[in-house]
C-alpha positions, -999 to 999 in steps of 0.1 A, spaced: -530 886 -253 -526 857 -231 -500 831 -234 -507 798 -240 -490 785 -210 -511 809 -188 -542 798 -203 -537 760 -195 -528 771 -159 -563 790 -157 -579 759 -175 -561 737 -147 -573 762 -121 -609 758 -135 -610 721 -134 -594 722 -97 -620 745 -89 -647 723 -102 -634 692 -86 -630 714 -52 -667 726 -55 -682 688 -58 -660 678 -28 -669 705 -10 -708 697 -14 -701 663 -6 -683 669 26 -713 690 38 -738 665 26 -718 640 49 -709 663 79 -746 675 87 -765 645 93 -790 662 115 -801 685 85 -828 671 65 -819 649 38 -841 672 13 -819 703 23 -788 681 23 -798 669 -13 -808 702 -26 -773 719 -14 -755 688 -33 -772 694 -64 -766 728 -64 -729 722 -57 -729 697 -88 -744 720 -113 -722 748 -98 -693 724 -105 -706 720 -141 -706 755 -150 -671 763 -137 -656 733 -152 -677 742 -187 -655 774 -187 -621 756 -192 -615 741 -225 -616 707 -210 -651 709 -200 -663 720 -235 -644 691 -251 -662 669 -222 -693 687 -233 -687 682 -273 -678 645 -269 -711 641 -249 -731 656 -275 -714 633 -301 -722 601 -278 -755 610 -274 -759 617 -315 -741 577 -318 -767 562 -292 -793 575 -315 -779 552 -345 -780 520 -325 -806 496 -336 -819 475 -307 -830 441 -308 -872 436 -306 -885 417 -277 -888 386 -297 -852 388 -309 -837 394 -273 -861 363 -260 -846 337 -285 -810 351 -282 -815 348 -243 -830 311 -248 -800 301 -273 -774 313 -246 -792 292 -218 -792 264 -239 -756 265 -252 -746 273 -214 -766 239 -202 -750 220 -233 -713 233 -227 -718 221 -187 -729 188 -197 -701 181 -220 -672 196 -194 -690 179 -166 -687 147 -190 -650 155 -199 -641 158 -162 -656 126 -152 -640 107 -179 -605 125 -171 -612 115 -134 -616 79 -145 -586 79 -168 -565 92 -140 -578 67 -115 -572 41 -140 -537 51 -150 -524 58 -115 -541 25 -100 -563 39 -79 -599 25 -89 -612 19 -125 -614 -15 -142 
């Protein structure tokens, strides 16, 4: 029976190996610019797939996979707004932004006038 510590080290080695595979695939992709792009992309994708397979062998990879599956379930529960609701809310945001912009511009003009009036640099 494996000890808990050696299993943790093995998991870390699997994660490190997975990262090393991705780094190697990226290095190969960028270090061979004369090779056709299709082959370079295929090698990069193969490295990514191999990296995912290696990562899944670790407990961290399985936890990540389970998290991804749970996230997909939660995404399916979202009720997206209709096109009409989206258009209406966009219009509300644009109008509110314009009103607030006008308000702050008028406030700035008033404060500028008040400052000049109080300091004697203009005003009435």
